[in-house]
Jmol script that loads the backbone (N, CA, C; Angstrom):
load data "model"
ATOM      1  N   MET A   1      98.260 188.493-132.700  1.00  0.00           N
ATOM      2  CA  MET A   1      99.087 188.000-131.640  1.00  0.00           C
ATOM      3  C   MET A   1      99.121 186.482-131.774  1.00  0.00           C
ATOM      4  N   PHE A   2     100.310 185.903-131.523  1.00  0.00           N
ATOM      5  CA  PHE A   2     100.456 184.454-131.569  1.00  0.00           C
ATOM      6  C   PHE A   2     100.947 183.951-130.217  1.00  0.00           C
ATOM      7  N   LEU A   3     100.348 182.845-129.754  1.00  0.00           N
ATOM      8  CA  LEU A   3     100.732 182.227-128.489  1.00  0.00           C
ATOM      9  C   LEU A   3     100.995 180.746-128.728  1.00  0.00           C
ATOM     10  N   VAL A   4     101.943 180.191-127.974  1.00  0.00           N
ATOM     11  CA  VAL A   4     102.310 178.786-128.103  1.00  0.00           C
ATOM     12  C   VAL A   4     102.334 178.145-126.726  1.00  0.00           C
ATOM     13  N   ASN A   5     101.780 176.943-126.629  1.00  0.00           N
ATOM     14  CA  ASN A   5     101.937 176.126-125.425  1.00  0.00           C
ATOM     15  C   ASN A   5     102.765 174.912-125.823  1.00  0.00           C
ATOM     16  N   ARG A   6     103.977 174.831-125.313  1.00  0.00           N
ATOM     17  CA  ARG A   6     104.885 173.737-125.666  1.00  0.00           C
ATOM     18  C   ARG A   6     104.759 172.531-124.747  1.00  0.00           C
ATOM     19  N   SER A   7     104.001 172.647-123.667  1.00  0.00           N
ATOM     20  CA  SER A   7     103.814 171.509-122.768  1.00  0.00           C
ATOM     21  C   SER A   7     103.097 170.382-123.505  1.00  0.00           C
ATOM     22  N   GLN A   8     103.540 169.160-123.280  1.00  0.00           N
ATOM     23  CA  GLN A   8     102.893 168.022-123.921  1.00  0.00           C
ATOM     24  C   GLN A   8     101.735 167.478-123.111  1.00  0.00           C
ATOM     25  N   THR A   9     101.559 167.968-121.867  1.00  0.00           N
ATOM     26  CA  THR A   9     100.517 167.408-121.013  1.00  0.00           C
ATOM     27  C   THR A   9      99.611 168.430-120.341  1.00  0.00           C
ATOM     28  N   GLU A  10     100.054 169.675-120.185  1.00  0.00           N
ATOM     29  CA  GLU A  10      99.320 170.655-119.382  1.00  0.00           C
ATOM     30  C   GLU A  10      98.680 171.749-120.236  1.00  0.00           C
ATOM     31  N   THR A  11      97.419 172.056-119.910  1.00  0.00           N
ATOM     32  CA  THR A  11      96.771 173.233-120.483  1.00  0.00           C
ATOM     33  C   THR A  11      97.378 174.457-119.812  1.00  0.00           C
ATOM     34  N   LEU A  12      97.557 175.531-120.560  1.00  0.00           N
ATOM     35  CA  LEU A  12      98.170 176.738-120.036  1.00  0.00           C
ATOM     36  C   LEU A  12      97.138 177.861-120.005  1.00  0.00           C
ATOM     37  N   SER A  13      96.946 178.455-118.836  1.00  0.00           N
ATOM     38  CA  SER A  13      96.070 179.618-118.698  1.00  0.00           C
ATOM     39  C   SER A  13      96.922 180.870-118.867  1.00  0.00           C
ATOM     40  N   VAL A  14      96.515 181.738-119.795  1.00  0.00           N
ATOM     41  CA  VAL A  14      97.273 182.952-120.085  1.00  0.00           C
ATOM     42  C   VAL A  14      96.383 184.165-119.850  1.00  0.00           C
ATOM     43  N   SER A  15      96.941 185.177-119.204  1.00  0.00           N
ATOM     44  CA  SER A  15      96.268 186.467-119.024  1.00  0.00           C
ATOM     45  C   SER A  15      97.222 187.559-119.498  1.00  0.00           C
ATOM     46  N   ILE A  16      96.724 188.447-120.364  1.00  0.00           N
ATOM     47  CA  ILE A  16      97.546 189.514-120.930  1.00  0.00           C
ATOM     48  C   ILE A  16      96.802 190.833-120.760  1.00  0.00           C
ATOM     49  N   GLY A  17      97.453 191.787-120.118  1.00  0.00           N
ATOM     50  CA  GLY A  17      96.851 193.099-119.925  1.00  0.00           C
ATOM     51  C   GLY A  17      96.758 193.864-121.233  1.00  0.00           C
ATOM     52  N   LEU A  18      95.570 194.381-121.518  1.00  0.00           N
ATOM     53  CA  LEU A  18      95.338 195.140-122.753  1.00  0.00           C
ATOM     54  C   LEU A  18      94.820 196.539-122.461  1.00  0.00           C
ATOM     55  N   ARG A  19      94.962 196.989-121.241  1.00  0.00           N
ATOM     56  CA  ARG A  19      94.368 198.264-120.825  1.00  0.00           C
ATOM     57  C   ARG A  19      94.833 199.452-121.668  1.00  0.00           C
ATOM     58  N   ASP A  20      96.069 199.416-122.146  1.00  0.00           N
ATOM     59  CA  ASP A  20      96.597 200.521-122.954  1.00  0.00           C
ATOM     60  C   ASP A  20      96.081 200.492-124.395  1.00  0.00           C
ATOM     61  N   LEU A  21      95.386 199.443-124.751  1.00  0.00           N
ATOM     62  CA  LEU A  21      94.844 199.295-126.106  1.00  0.00           C
ATOM     63  C   LEU A  21      93.333 199.489-126.057  1.00  0.00           C
ATOM     64  N   GLU A  22      92.917 200.699-125.815  1.00  0.00           N
ATOM     65  CA  GLU A  22      91.493 201.005-125.675  1.00  0.00           C
ATOM     66  C   GLU A  22      90.730 200.707-126.961  1.00  0.00           C
ATOM     67  N   GLY A  23      89.465 200.380-126.814  1.00  0.00           N
ATOM     68  CA  GLY A  23      88.587 200.195-127.955  1.00  0.00           C
ATOM     69  C   GLY A  23      88.581 198.801-128.543  1.00  0.00           C
ATOM     70  N   LEU A  24      89.228 197.849-127.900  1.00  0.00           N
ATOM     71  CA  LEU A  24      89.197 196.480-128.408  1.00  0.00           C
ATOM     72  C   LEU A  24      87.873 195.841-128.004  1.00  0.00           C
ATOM     73  N   ALA A  25      86.979 195.732-128.943  1.00  0.00           N
ATOM     74  CA  ALA A  25      85.658 195.193-128.634  1.00  0.00           C
ATOM     75  C   ALA A  25      85.489 193.777-129.172  1.00  0.00           C
ATOM     76  N   ARG A  26      86.123 193.503-130.301  1.00  0.00           N
ATOM     77  CA  ARG A  26      85.958 192.182-130.916  1.00  0.00           C
ATOM     78  C   ARG A  26      87.233 191.374-130.758  1.00  0.00           C
ATOM     79  N   LEU A  27      87.049 190.072-130.674  1.00  0.00           N
ATOM     80  CA  LEU A  27      88.169 189.166-130.447  1.00  0.00           C
ATOM     81  C   LEU A  27      87.902 187.880-131.209  1.00  0.00           C
ATOM     82  N   SER A  28      88.909 187.385-131.888  1.00  0.00           N
ATOM     83  CA  SER A  28      88.822 186.104-132.571  1.00  0.00           C
ATOM     84  C   SER A  28      90.070 185.306-132.219  1.00  0.00           C
ATOM     85  N   ALA A  29      89.889 184.055-131.826  1.00  0.00           N
ATOM     86  CA  ALA A  29      91.033 183.211-131.476  1.00  0.00           C
ATOM     87  C   ALA A  29      90.856 181.833-132.109  1.00  0.00           C
ATOM     88  N   GLU A  30      91.885 181.389-132.806  1.00  0.00           N
ATOM     89  CA  GLU A  30      91.892 180.053-133.397  1.00  0.00           C
ATOM     90  C   GLU A  30      93.162 179.345-132.984  1.00  0.00           C
ATOM     91  N   SER A  31      93.020 178.057-132.669  1.00  0.00           N
ATOM     92  CA  SER A  31      94.164 177.266-132.213  1.00  0.00           C
ATOM     93  C   SER A  31      94.378 176.063-133.107  1.00  0.00           C
ATOM     94  N   LEU A  32      95.634 175.709-133.284  1.00  0.00           N
ATOM     95  CA  LEU A  32      96.024 174.505-134.007  1.00  0.00           C
ATOM     96  C   LEU A  32      96.488 173.499-132.975  1.00  0.00           C
ATOM     97  N   PHE A  33      95.731 172.412-132.820  1.00  0.00           N
ATOM     98  CA  PHE A  33      96.087 171.371-131.859  1.00  0.00           C
ATOM     99  C   PHE A  33      95.254 170.130-132.123  1.00  0.00           C
ATOM    100  N   ASP A  34      95.604 169.045-131.456  1.00  0.00           N
ATOM    101  CA  ASP A  34      94.831 167.810-131.497  1.00  0.00           C
ATOM    102  C   ASP A  34      94.984 167.135-130.143  1.00  0.00           C
ATOM    103  N   SER A  35      93.983 166.410-129.702  1.00  0.00           N
ATOM    104  CA  SER A  35      94.074 165.728-128.411  1.00  0.00           C
ATOM    105  C   SER A  35      95.196 164.690-128.392  1.00  0.00           C
ATOM    106  N   ASP A  36      95.571 164.188-129.556  1.00  0.00           N
ATOM    107  CA  ASP A  36      96.722 163.293-129.692  1.00  0.00           C
ATOM    108  C   ASP A  36      97.906 164.149-130.135  1.00  0.00           C
ATOM    109  N   VAL A  37      98.851 164.397-129.227  1.00  0.00           N
ATOM    110  CA  VAL A  37      99.966 165.301-129.550  1.00  0.00           C
ATOM    111  C   VAL A  37     100.859 164.756-130.658  1.00  0.00           C
ATOM    112  N   ASN A  38     100.719 163.483-131.003  1.00  0.00           N
ATOM    113  CA  ASN A  38     101.504 162.902-132.093  1.00  0.00           C
ATOM    114  C   ASN A  38     100.740 162.865-133.410  1.00  0.00           C
ATOM    115  N   ALA A  39      99.535 163.392-133.434  1.00  0.00           N
ATOM    116  CA  ALA A  39      98.730 163.391-134.657  1.00  0.00           C
ATOM    117  C   ALA A  39      99.400 164.232-135.730  1.00  0.00           C
ATOM    118  N   ALA A  40      99.167 163.854-136.974  1.00  0.00           N
ATOM    119  CA  ALA A  40      99.737 164.594-138.103  1.00  0.00           C
ATOM    120  C   ALA A  40      98.813 164.460-139.302  1.00  0.00           C
ATOM    121  N   ASN A  41      98.854 165.440-140.169  1.00  0.00           N
ATOM    122  CA  ASN A  41      98.144 165.344-141.434  1.00  0.00           C
ATOM    123  C   ASN A  41      98.965 164.450-142.358  1.00  0.00           C
ATOM    124  N   THR A  42      98.276 163.574-143.055  1.00  0.00           N
ATOM    125  CA  THR A  42      98.938 162.644-143.972  1.00  0.00           C
ATOM    126  C   THR A  42      98.194 162.663-145.302  1.00  0.00           C
ATOM    127  N   LEU A  43      98.746 161.985-146.290  1.00  0.00           N
ATOM    128  CA  LEU A  43      98.043 161.866-147.567  1.00  0.00           C
ATOM    129  C   LEU A  43      96.713 161.151-147.374  1.00  0.00           C
ATOM    130  N   ALA A  44      96.683 160.164-146.495  1.00  0.00           N
ATOM    131  CA  ALA A  44      95.455 159.414-146.242  1.00  0.00           C
ATOM    132  C   ALA A  44      94.440 160.224-145.435  1.00  0.00           C
ATOM    133  N   ASP A  45      94.911 161.135-144.587  1.00  0.00           N
ATOM    134  CA  ASP A  45      94.026 161.944-143.740  1.00  0.00           C
ATOM    135  C   ASP A  45      94.561 163.377-143.658  1.00  0.00           C
ATOM    136  N   PRO A  46      94.399 164.154-144.737  1.00  0.00           N
ATOM    137  CA  PRO A  46      95.001 165.488-144.795  1.00  0.00           C
ATOM    138  C   PRO A  46      94.336 166.528-143.885  1.00  0.00           C
ATOM    139  N   GLU A  47      93.203 166.206-143.304  1.00  0.00           N
ATOM    140  CA  GLU A  47      92.489 167.147-142.437  1.00  0.00           C
ATOM    141  C   GLU A  47      92.524 166.724-140.972  1.00  0.00           C
ATOM    142  N   ARG A  48      93.402 165.809-140.605  1.00  0.00           N
ATOM    143  CA  ARG A  48      93.466 165.274-139.231  1.00  0.00           C
ATOM    144  C   ARG A  48      93.678 166.385-138.200  1.00  0.00           C
ATOM    145  N   VAL A  49      94.627 167.271-138.453  1.00  0.00           N
ATOM    146  CA  VAL A  49      94.928 168.370-137.531  1.00  0.00           C
ATOM    147  C   VAL A  49      94.647 169.679-138.261  1.00  0.00           C
ATOM    148  N   GLY A  50      93.880 170.548-137.615  1.00  0.00           N
ATOM    149  CA  GLY A  50      93.562 171.816-138.264  1.00  0.00           C
ATOM    150  C   GLY A  50      93.194 172.886-137.254  1.00  0.00           C
ATOM    151  N   MET A  51      92.949 174.064-137.760  1.00  0.00           N
ATOM    152  CA  MET A  51      92.580 175.190-136.906  1.00  0.00           C
ATOM    153  C   MET A  51      91.192 174.964-136.318  1.00  0.00           C
ATOM    154  N   GLN A  52      91.059 175.346-135.025  1.00  0.00           N
ATOM    155  CA  GLN A  52      89.789 175.231-134.321  1.00  0.00           C
ATOM    156  C   GLN A  52      89.531 176.529-133.579  1.00  0.00           C
ATOM    157  N   GLN A  53      88.283 176.958-133.553  1.00  0.00           N
ATOM    158  CA  GLN A  53      87.920 178.146-132.793  1.00  0.00           C
ATOM    159  C   GLN A  53      88.256 177.913-131.324  1.00  0.00           C
ATOM    160  N   ASN A  54      88.913 178.877-130.685  1.00  0.00           N
ATOM    161  CA  ASN A  54      89.218 178.780-129.252  1.00  0.00           C
ATOM    162  C   ASN A  54      88.224 179.673-128.515  1.00  0.00           C
ATOM    163  N   SER A  55      87.163 179.055-128.020  1.00  0.00           N
ATOM    164  CA  SER A  55      86.081 179.812-127.391  1.00  0.00           C
ATOM    165  C   SER A  55      86.397 180.229-125.961  1.00  0.00           C
ATOM    166  N   SER A  56      87.554 179.849-125.450  1.00  0.00           N
ATOM    167  CA  SER A  56      87.925 180.240-124.085  1.00  0.00           C
ATOM    168  C   SER A  56      88.398 181.694-124.015  1.00  0.00           C
ATOM    169  N   ALA A  57      88.715 182.301-125.158  1.00  0.00           N
ATOM    170  CA  ALA A  57      89.261 183.667-125.182  1.00  0.00           C
ATOM    171  C   ALA A  57      88.197 184.683-124.808  1.00  0.00           C
ATOM    172  N   LYS A  58      88.504 185.488-123.798  1.00  0.00           N
ATOM    173  CA  LYS A  58      87.604 186.531-123.318  1.00  0.00           C
ATOM    174  C   LYS A  58      88.423 187.746-122.904  1.00  0.00           C
ATOM    175  N   ILE A  59      87.859 188.943-123.094  1.00  0.00           N
ATOM    176  CA  ILE A  59      88.457 190.158-122.552  1.00  0.00           C
ATOM    177  C   ILE A  59      87.564 190.615-121.410  1.00  0.00           C
ATOM    178  N   VAL A  60      88.137 190.681-120.215  1.00  0.00           N
ATOM    179  CA  VAL A  60      87.404 191.110-119.025  1.00  0.00           C
ATOM    180  C   VAL A  60      88.207 192.218-118.349  1.00  0.00           C
ATOM    181  N   ALA A  61      87.585 193.381-118.222  1.00  0.00           N
ATOM    182  CA  ALA A  61      88.219 194.531-117.554  1.00  0.00           C
ATOM    183  C   ALA A  61      89.607 194.831-118.119  1.00  0.00           C
ATOM    184  N   GLY A  62      89.721 194.793-119.441  1.00  0.00           N
ATOM    185  CA  GLY A  62      90.980 195.137-120.088  1.00  0.00           C
ATOM    186  C   GLY A  62      92.048 194.061-120.043  1.00  0.00           C
ATOM    187  N   VAL A  63      91.653 192.821-119.704  1.00  0.00           N
ATOM    188  CA  VAL A  63      92.614 191.719-119.639  1.00  0.00           C
ATOM    189  C   VAL A  63      92.113 190.566-120.510  1.00  0.00           C
ATOM    190  N   LEU A  64      92.974 190.086-121.404  1.00  0.00           N
ATOM    191  CA  LEU A  64      92.673 188.913-122.219  1.00  0.00           C
ATOM    192  C   LEU A  64      92.946 187.666-121.394  1.00  0.00           C
ATOM    193  N   HIS A  65      91.976 186.763-121.347  1.00  0.00           N
ATOM    194  CA  HIS A  65      92.129 185.468-120.683  1.00  0.00           C
ATOM    195  C   HIS A  65      91.892 184.391-121.736  1.00  0.00           C
ATOM    196  N   ILE A  66      92.791 183.409-121.791  1.00  0.00           N
ATOM    197  CA  ILE A  66      92.648 182.330-122.770  1.00  0.00           C
ATOM    198  C   ILE A  66      93.316 181.069-122.240  1.00  0.00           C
ATOM    199  N   GLU A  67      92.754 179.925-122.599  1.00  0.00           N
ATOM    200  CA  GLU A  67      93.317 178.622-122.259  1.00  0.00           C
ATOM    201  C   GLU A  67      93.965 178.040-123.520  1.00  0.00           C
ATOM    202  N   LEU A  68      95.210 177.603-123.381  1.00  0.00           N
ATOM    203  CA  LEU A  68      95.942 177.013-124.508  1.00  0.00           C
ATOM    204  C   LEU A  68      96.098 175.518-124.275  1.00  0.00           C
ATOM    205  N   GLN A  69      95.641 174.727-125.223  1.00  0.00           N
ATOM    206  CA  GLN A  69      95.747 173.276-125.126  1.00  0.00           C
ATOM    207  C   GLN A  69      97.208 172.837-125.224  1.00  0.00           C
ATOM    208  N   PRO A  70      97.538 171.647-124.700  1.00  0.00           N
ATOM    209  CA  PRO A  70      98.916 171.159-124.835  1.00  0.00           C
ATOM    210  C   PRO A  70      99.341 171.096-126.306  1.00  0.00           C
ATOM    211  N   VAL A  71     100.592 171.402-126.548  1.00  0.00           N
ATOM    212  CA  VAL A  71     101.185 171.392-127.891  1.00  0.00           C
ATOM    213  C   VAL A  71     100.268 172.118-128.876  1.00  0.00           C
ATOM    214  N   SER A  72     100.076 173.413-128.629  1.00  0.00           N
ATOM    215  CA  SER A  72      99.169 174.182-129.483  1.00  0.00           C
ATOM    216  C   SER A  72      99.786 175.507-129.893  1.00  0.00           C
ATOM    217  N   TRP A  73      99.303 175.993-131.025  1.00  0.00           N
ATOM    218  CA  TRP A  73      99.656 177.302-131.552  1.00  0.00           C
ATOM    219  C   TRP A  73      98.345 178.064-131.702  1.00  0.00           C
ATOM    220  N   THR A  74      98.286 179.285-131.199  1.00  0.00           N
ATOM    221  CA  THR A  74      97.040 180.045-131.210  1.00  0.00           C
ATOM    222  C   THR A  74      97.261 181.420-131.841  1.00  0.00           C
ATOM    223  N   ALA A  75      96.366 181.786-132.749  1.00  0.00           N
ATOM    224  CA  ALA A  75      96.371 183.106-133.379  1.00  0.00           C
ATOM    225  C   ALA A  75      95.187 183.893-132.833  1.00  0.00           C
ATOM    226  N   ILE A  76      95.466 185.116-132.371  1.00  0.00           N
ATOM    227  CA  ILE A  76      94.429 185.977-131.827  1.00  0.00           C
ATOM    228  C   ILE A  76      94.382 187.250-132.656  1.00  0.00           C
ATOM    229  N   ALA A  77      93.166 187.624-133.073  1.00  0.00           N
ATOM    230  CA  ALA A  77      92.950 188.861-133.821  1.00  0.00           C
ATOM    231  C   ALA A  77      92.001 189.747-133.044  1.00  0.00           C
ATOM    232  N   PHE A  78      92.307 191.023-132.993  1.00  0.00           N
ATOM    233  CA  PHE A  78      91.475 192.008-132.302  1.00  0.00           C
ATOM    234  C   PHE A  78      90.839 192.924-133.320  1.00  0.00           C
ATOM    235  N   GLY A  79      89.637 193.415-133.009  1.00  0.00           N
ATOM    236  CA  GLY A  79      88.979 194.314-133.939  1.00  0.00           C
ATOM    237  C   GLY A  79      88.403 195.498-133.234  1.00  0.00           C
TER     238      GLY A  79
END
end "model"
wireframe off; spacefill off
backbone 0.3
color backbone group
């Protein structure tokens, strides 16, 4: 699953019902973002912006809860 927060200033709280997808025990979430929304990878600094573990992702009572940083792209994998 992929999620995007296009806001340049606000963190986005997302909740997604997963009750129909029984047996989801494992969850992995990684986000691409930087605290400076204008940051970019360059030849001088090719690792400036990269994927980061999103530890806010939790499944509680069949509902995924996650916080998305401003100007971020998040990949979620279930196992």
